[in-house]
C-alpha positions as CSV (number, residue, x, y, z in Angstrom):
1,M,18.2,-12.5,-10.7
2,S,14.2,-12.6,-10.1
3,L,12.9,-9.7,-8.2
4,T,11.2,-10.6,-4.8
5,L,8.3,-8.8,-2.6
6,E,11.5,-8.1,0.0
7,Q,13.6,-6.7,-3.1
8,I,10.4,-4.7,-4.2
9,R,10.3,-3.1,-0.7
10,R,13.9,-2.3,-0.5
11,D,13.6,-0.2,-3.4
12,V,10.7,1.4,-2.5
13,A,11.8,2.4,1.0
14,D,15.4,3.4,-0.6
15,C,13.4,5.8,-3.1
16,L,11.5,7.5,-0.3
17,G,14.4,7.3,1.9
18,E,13.0,5.2,4.3
19,D,13.9,2.1,6.2
20,P,12.3,-1.2,4.5
21,A,10.9,-2.1,7.8
22,D,8.6,1.0,8.0
23,I,7.0,0.4,4.5
24,P,4.1,-1.9,5.0
25,V,3.6,-4.0,2.0
26,D,-0.2,-3.7,2.1
27,E,-0.9,-0.1,2.3
28,N,-1.3,2.5,-0.4
29,L,2.5,3.9,-0.8
30,V,1.3,7.6,-1.8
31,D,0.6,7.8,1.6
32,Y,4.3,7.3,2.6
33,G,5.6,9.9,-0.2
34,L,5.4,7.9,-3.5
35,D,4.8,9.9,-6.5
36,S,4.5,9.3,-10.1
37,V,8.3,10.1,-10.4
38,R,9.1,7.8,-7.8
39,V,6.9,5.4,-9.7
40,M,8.7,5.8,-13.0
41,T,12.1,5.5,-11.5
42,L,11.5,2.2,-9.8
43,L,9.6,0.6,-13.0
44,E,12.7,1.8,-15.0
45,R,15.1,0.0,-12.4
46,W,13.0,-2.9,-12.6
47,R,12.9,-3.2,-16.5
48,R,16.7,-2.7,-16.5
49,D,17.3,-4.9,-13.9
50,H,14.8,-7.6,-13.6
51,A,13.1,-7.5,-17.2
52,V,9.7,-6.3,-15.7
53,T,7.0,-5.7,-18.4
54,A,4.6,-3.6,-16.3
55,D,3.8,-0.4,-17.5
56,F,3.3,2.8,-15.6
57,A,-0.8,2.6,-15.3
58,D,-0.6,-0.7,-13.8
59,L,1.6,0.5,-10.9
60,A,-0.2,3.5,-10.7
61,E,-3.6,2.2,-10.5
62,R,-2.7,-0.1,-6.8
63,P,0.2,1.7,-5.5
64,A,1.0,-0.9,-2.7
65,I,3.8,-3.6,-2.5
66,E,1.8,-6.6,-2.5
67,A,-0.4,-5.4,-5.5
68,W,3.2,-4.9,-7.5
69,A,4.2,-8.2,-6.3
70,S,1.3,-10.2,-8.2
71,L,1.9,-7.8,-11.4
72,L,5.4,-8.0,-11.4
73,E,5.1,-12.1,-11.1
74,V,7.8,-12.1,-8.2
75,S,9.3,-15.3,-6.9
């Protein structure tokens, strides 16, 4: 199963305890409570479930769902 933009959004929302509809795809996720521990949690999940090869620094540098989608080569 490939990683999609909506899957990233759902996973981020789940990690933050929010509704996916409340998580914008183009805004800085740090403003919504995303911290480095949660980024690592998401990254490990995506590595395990979707064979993602991006590293933490890539995601931390641009913490927005749209930016991550291009880094994670989503479908």
